Backbone as CSV, one residue per row, in Angstrom:
resi,resn,N_x,N_y,N_z,CA_x,CA_y,CA_z,C_x,C_y,C_z
1,MET,49.739,-11.219,-19.425,48.562,-12.048,-19.356,47.310,-11.200,-19.370
2,SER,47.418,-9.925,-19.081,46.236,-9.076,-19.078,45.620,-8.970,-20.464
3,GLU,46.437,-9.167,-21.528,45.902,-9.094,-22.875,45.015,-10.299,-23.186
4,ILE,45.336,-11.447,-22.608,44.581,-12.640,-22.959,43.507,-12.982,-21.930
5,ALA,43.451,-12.247,-20.833,42.503,-12.590,-19.773,41.061,-12.465,-20.229
6,GLY,40.763,-11.600,-21.185,39.384,-11.420,-21.621,39.005,-12.266,-22.811
7,GLN,39.946,-13.056,-23.357,39.634,-13.872,-24.523,38.673,-14.981,-24.142
8,THR,37.865,-15.374,-25.097,36.939,-16.479,-24.868,37.162,-17.544,-25.920
9,GLY,36.700,-18.755,-25.636,36.844,-19.860,-26.578,38.231,-20.476,-26.488
10,LEU,38.421,-21.586,-27.171,39.719,-22.257,-27.147,40.700,-21.509,-28.026
11,ARG,41.915,-21.384,-27.554,42.957,-20.719,-28.305,43.635,-21.699,-29.240
12,ALA,44.075,-21.203,-30.395,44.776,-22.052,-31.352,46.186,-22.331,-30.838
13,GLY,46.748,-23.437,-31.250,48.120,-23.752,-30.883,48.264,-24.587,-29.638
14,ALA,47.186,-25.004,-29.036,47.290,-25.849,-27.844,47.744,-27.238,-28.268
15,SER,48.788,-27.741,-27.628,49.280,-29.079,-27.961,48.449,-30.166,-27.295
16,ALA,47.815,-29.835,-26.183,46.943,-30.778,-25.477,45.970,-29.993,-24.619
17,VAL,44.772,-30.545,-24.458,43.763,-29.934,-23.597,43.293,-30.999,-22.615
18,VAL,43.377,-30.674,-21.330,42.979,-31.596,-20.271,41.846,-30.959,-19.491
19,ASN,40.812,-31.729,-19.195,39.698,-31.232,-18.384,39.884,-31.690,-16.950
20,GLU,39.824,-30.749,-16.022,39.920,-31.060,-14.599,38.870,-30.271,-13.845
21,SER,38.383,-30.859,-12.765,37.396,-30.204,-11.912,37.908,-30.200,-10.487
22,TYR,37.521,-29.177,-9.745,37.914,-29.042,-8.345,36.708,-28.595,-7.528
23,SER,36.718,-28.946,-6.260,35.763,-28.420,-5.295,36.509,-27.435,-4.414
24,PHE,35.837,-26.376,-4.023,36.437,-25.339,-3.190,35.534,-25.087,-1.988
25,ALA,36.151,-24.805,-0.852,35.408,-24.440,0.352,36.142,-23.288,1.028
26,CYS,35.417,-22.195,1.261,36.001,-21.040,1.932,36.045,-21.329,3.424
27,MET,37.221,-21.173,4.005,37.390,-21.438,5.428,36.958,-20.252,6.274
28,ARG,36.619,-19.137,5.633,36.176,-17.956,6.375,34.660,-17.913,6.497
29,CYS,33.957,-18.043,5.351,32.498,-17.899,5.376,31.765,-19.219,5.178
30,GLY,32.482,-20.286,4.787,31.850,-21.589,4.620,31.239,-21.820,3.244
31,HIS,31.360,-20.864,2.347,30.798,-21.014,0.996,31.543,-22.119,0.253
32,GLY,30.807,-22.963,-0.461,31.414,-24.036,-1.232,30.961,-23.982,-2.671
33,TRP,31.852,-24.336,-3.588,31.489,-24.342,-5.003,32.400,-25.310,-5.742
34,GLU,32.007,-25.641,-6.950,32.790,-26.512,-7.811,32.993,-25.826,-9.149
35,GLN,34.132,-26.093,-9.776,34.448,-25.464,-11.054,35.223,-26.453,-11.912
36,SER,34.875,-26.503,-13.198,35.601,-27.317,-14.167,36.487,-26.408,-15.003
37,TYR,37.647,-26.906,-15.360,38.619,-26.137,-16.133,39.088,-26.946,-17.328
38,GLU,39.343,-26.253,-18.426,40.054,-26.831,-19.558,41.474,-26.307,-19.436
39,ILE,42.422,-27.194,-19.286,43.812,-26.794,-19.125,44.504,-27.012,-20.458
40,GLU,44.861,-25.911,-21.100,45.482,-25.955,-22.414,47.001,-25.896,-22.264
41,HIS,47.683,-26.838,-22.866,49.149,-26.881,-22.839,49.667,-26.238,-24.121
42,HIS,50.529,-25.242,-23.978,51.083,-24.493,-25.102,52.599,-24.464,-25.008
43,THR,53.230,-24.090,-26.122,54.672,-23.860,-26.177,54.886,-22.480,-26.788
44,ASP,55.673,-21.621,-26.097,55.901,-20.265,-26.615,56.992,-20.284,-27.694
45,ALA,57.312,-19.108,-28.258,58.272,-19.000,-29.363,59.672,-19.464,-28.958
46,ALA,60.002,-19.357,-27.667,61.320,-19.774,-27.191,61.371,-21.266,-26.860
47,GLY,60.243,-21.954,-27.018,60.197,-23.390,-26.740,59.845,-23.747,-25.309
48,HIS,59.466,-22.755,-24.497,59.077,-23.020,-23.107,57.598,-23.398,-23.058
49,GLU,57.302,-24.400,-22.251,55.916,-24.837,-22.099,55.201,-23.994,-21.050
50,PHE,53.911,-23.741,-21.283,53.077,-23.052,-20.310,51.653,-23.554,-20.466
51,VAL,50.845,-23.319,-19.462,49.453,-23.758,-19.506,48.534,-22.564,-19.310
52,LEU,47.343,-22.677,-19.871,46.282,-21.697,-19.669,45.092,-22.425,-19.063
53,TYR,44.535,-21.852,-18.024,43.325,-22.394,-17.422,42.138,-21.655,-18.012
54,VAL,41.178,-22.412,-18.556,40.001,-21.821,-19.177,38.780,-22.320,-18.416
55,ALA,37.972,-21.382,-17.902,36.740,-21.716,-17.195,35.604,-20.914,-17.818
56,ASP,34.556,-21.599,-18.189,33.389,-20.954,-18.813,33.801,-20.141,-20.034
57,GLY,34.784,-20.634,-20.802,35.207,-19.983,-22.030,36.147,-18.811,-21.841
58,LYS,36.578,-18.525,-20.621,37.482,-17.394,-20.367,38.772,-17.890,-19.730
59,VAL,39.875,-17.267,-20.121,41.155,-17.593,-19.494,41.150,-17.010,-18.085
60,VAL,41.486,-17.852,-17.118,41.470,-17.437,-15.716,42.806,-17.811,-15.081
61,PRO,43.147,-17.196,-13.954,44.367,-17.608,-13.244,44.227,-19.047,-12.744
62,SER,45.344,-19.686,-12.516,45.322,-21.050,-12.001,44.574,-21.090,-10.671
63,PRO,43.628,-22.005,-10.528,42.905,-22.097,-9.257,43.781,-22.633,-8.137
64,LEU,44.937,-23.174,-8.475,45.830,-23.747,-7.479,46.790,-22.725,-6.888
65,SER,46.941,-21.575,-7.541,47.920,-20.597,-7.074,47.382,-19.727,-5.936
66,LYS,46.256,-19.076,-6.130,45.699,-18.208,-5.088,44.182,-18.146,-5.256
67,PRO,43.490,-19.216,-4.877,42.037,-19.218,-5.053,41.374,-18.154,-4.182
68,GLU,40.263,-17.655,-4.673,39.552,-16.586,-3.964,38.077,-16.945,-3.861
69,CYS,37.506,-16.738,-2.692,36.082,-16.980,-2.480,35.292,-15.893,-3.196
70,HIS,34.339,-16.292,-4.011,33.509,-15.325,-4.737,32.440,-14.715,-3.836
71,HIS,32.293,-15.293,-2.655,31.264,-14.824,-1.724,31.790,-13.739,-0.787
72,CYS,33.020,-13.937,-0.249,33.553,-12.975,0.726,34.941,-12.449,0.353
73,ASP,35.484,-12.838,-0.801,36.792,-12.403,-1.305,37.967,-12.877,-0.441
74,SER,37.775,-13.876,0.385,38.859,-14.404,1.207,39.759,-15.297,0.356
75,HIS,41.022,-15.369,0.723,41.958,-16.237,0.032,42.268,-17.493,0.848
76,VAL,41.549,-17.689,1.933,41.719,-18.894,2.741,40.691,-19.902,2.238
77,VAL,41.074,-20.606,1.175,40.166,-21.510,0.473,40.794,-22.894,0.415
78,ARG,40.011,-23.890,0.732,40.484,-25.274,0.654,40.104,-25.840,-0.701
79,ILE,41.057,-26.500,-1.346,40.833,-27.115,-2.644,40.730,-28.619,-2.432
80,MET,39.671,-29.219,-2.992,39.432,-30.650,-2.804,39.150,-31.315,-4.146
81,ARG,39.071,-32.622,-4.134,38.748,-33.342,-5.359,37.301,-33.044,-5.750
82,PRO,36.956,-33.231,-7.017,35.605,-32.896,-7.468,34.546,-33.747,-6.785
83,GLY,33.379,-33.156,-6.590,32.246,-33.866,-6.009,32.104,-33.711,-4.518
84,ARG,33.076,-33.133,-3.836,33.015,-33.011,-2.378,31.923,-32.054,-1.932
85,VAL,31.772,-30.945,-2.625,30.749,-29.965,-2.247,29.365,-30.535,-2.520
86,ALA,29.201,-31.181,-3.670,27.905,-31.760,-4.017,27.506,-32.848,-3.028
87,SER,28.458,-33.694,-2.632,28.121,-34.756,-1.687,27.784,-34.197,-0.310
88,ALA,28.447,-33.106,0.081,28.125,-32.482,1.372,26.729,-31.851,1.331
89,ARG,26.384,-31.243,0.208,25.041,-30.663,0.072,23.976,-31.746,0.108
90,ASP,24.241,-32.871,-0.574,23.286,-33.978,-0.569,23.108,-34.530,0.836
91,ALA,24.200,-34.667,1.562,24.125,-35.199,2.925,23.361,-34.251,3.842
92,ALA,23.496,-32.958,3.610,22.812,-31.985,4.459,21.305,-32.012,4.240
93,HIS,20.869,-32.418,3.055,19.434,-32.434,2.753,18.782,-33.793,2.989
94,ARG,19.589,-34.807,3.276,19.039,-36.120,3.582,18.577,-36.155,5.027
95,PRO,17.444,-36.808,5.294,17.046,-36.934,6.705,18.031,-37.833,7.440
96,SER,18.419,-37.395,8.609,19.395,-38.177,9.367,18.708,-39.339,10.049
97,ARG,19.400,-40.455,10.098,18.869,-41.643,10.764,19.611,-41.810,12.080
98,VAL,19.005,-41.323,13.135,19.617,-41.428,14.454,18.912,-42.550,15.194
99,PRO,19.647,-43.551,15.660,18.996,-44.638,16.392,18.479,-44.128,17.730
100,PRO,17.396,-44.732,18.218,16.873,-44.299,19.517,17.895,-44.572,20.610
101,PRO,17.903,-43.747,21.635,18.882,-43.957,22.704,18.626,-45.284,23.418
102,ALA,19.699,-45.941,23.772,19.589,-47.227,24.472,19.305,-46.986,25.945
103,GLY,18.450,-47.800,26.487,18.117,-47.696,27.904,19.041,-48.572,28.722
104,PRO,18.861,-48.559,30.026,19.705,-49.412,30.869,19.392,-50.881,30.615
105,VAL,20.419,-51.694,30.641,20.265,-53.129,30.422,20.352,-53.818,31.772
106,GLU,19.350,-54.624,32.062,19.347,-55.363,33.321,19.440,-56.841,33.009
107,VAL,20.411,-57.499,33.615,20.608,-58.927,33.406,20.177,-59.644,34.682
108,PRO,19.176,-60.501,34.591,18.740,-61.216,35.804,19.744,-62.288,36.193
109,GLY,19.721,-62.691,37.446,20.605,-63.739,37.947,20.215,-65.090,37.385
110,ALA,20.952,-66.117,37.776,20.706,-67.463,37.254,19.338,-67.979,37.654
111,ASP,18.866,-67.625,38.857,17.569,-68.110,39.310,16.465,-67.078,39.061
112,GLY,16.704,-66.086,38.224,15.686,-65.090,37.897,15.691,-63.904,38.831
113,GLU,16.536,-63.927,39.885,16.590,-62.809,40.808,17.676,-61.830,40.371
114,GLU,17.601,-60.633,40.887,18.615,-59.617,40.591,19.931,-60.024,41.229
115,ARG,21.038,-59.857,40.478,22.346,-60.162,41.026,22.879,-58.955,41.771
116,GLU,23.741,-59.219,42.720,24.373,-58.144,43.468,25.367,-57.428,42.552
117,HIS,25.414,-56.123,42.625,26.311,-55.327,41.793,27.747,-55.557,42.246
118,HIS,28.622,-55.869,41.293,30.020,-56.116,41.613,30.830,-54.907,41.177
119,HIS,31.601,-54.386,42.082,32.457,-53.254,41.778,33.821,-53.789,41.366
120,TRP,34.208,-53.509,40.132,35.459,-54.024,39.604,36.620,-53.126,39.978
121,HIS,37.750,-53.745,40.266,39.003,-53.054,40.506,39.983,-53.476,39.421
122,LEU,40.964,-52.644,39.173,41.954,-52.969,38.157,42.667,-54.275,38.478
123,SER,42.910,-54.524,39.736,43.589,-55.768,40.115,42.735,-56.988,39.768
124,ASP,41.399,-56.866,39.831,40.516,-57.967,39.447,40.667,-58.289,37.966
125,LEU,40.832,-57.265,37.168,40.941,-57.468,35.726,42.306,-58.017,35.341
126,LEU,43.336,-57.646,36.086,44.684,-58.097,35.763,45.037,-59.437,36.405
127,HIS,44.207,-59.934,37.304,44.493,-61.168,38.022,44.819,-62.347,37.109
128,PRO,44.102,-62.604,36.027,44.438,-63.758,35.181,45.810,-63.626,34.518
129,PHE,46.359,-62.432,34.421,47.643,-62.244,33.740,48.833,-62.273,34.702
130,GLN,48.556,-62.332,35.989,49.645,-62.333,36.956,50.235,-63.733,37.062
131,ARG,51.573,-63.810,37.091,52.230,-65.114,37.217,52.560,-65.379,38.674
132,LYS,52.497,-66.628,39.034,52.877,-67.006,40.390,54.378,-67.188,40.443
133,ALA,54.955,-66.765,41.545,56.402,-66.937,41.726,56.690,-68.396,41.963
134,SER,57.760,-68.949,41.351,58.072,-70.358,41.548,59.055,-70.571,42.653
């Protein structure tokens, strides 16, 4: 494969070409990127099928076998469906909408006066579910 690694452009003899995109996130440094690939399906002289991954016009190793972070050279890389990195970047640049904190709620009594605070016990909550012995 070292002979074809530097080739550019589409190679002749491809029986099918499929375009696929992936999102990548490095679990070491946090770098994220997306890459599109042209996956060329070929058949060798012995009749065995093989594929070539082409990115930016160059044959590259399969991104699914051992992806590498271009930022820190780590091989601990998460592969995701396309658009995940872009959507995370968009979300990071959007202003967050945080609702104001809720204050204490006070419920007045039936006659407008403050009601006495009732301390609940588990038995109070389970009382309606208890059956009477016959």
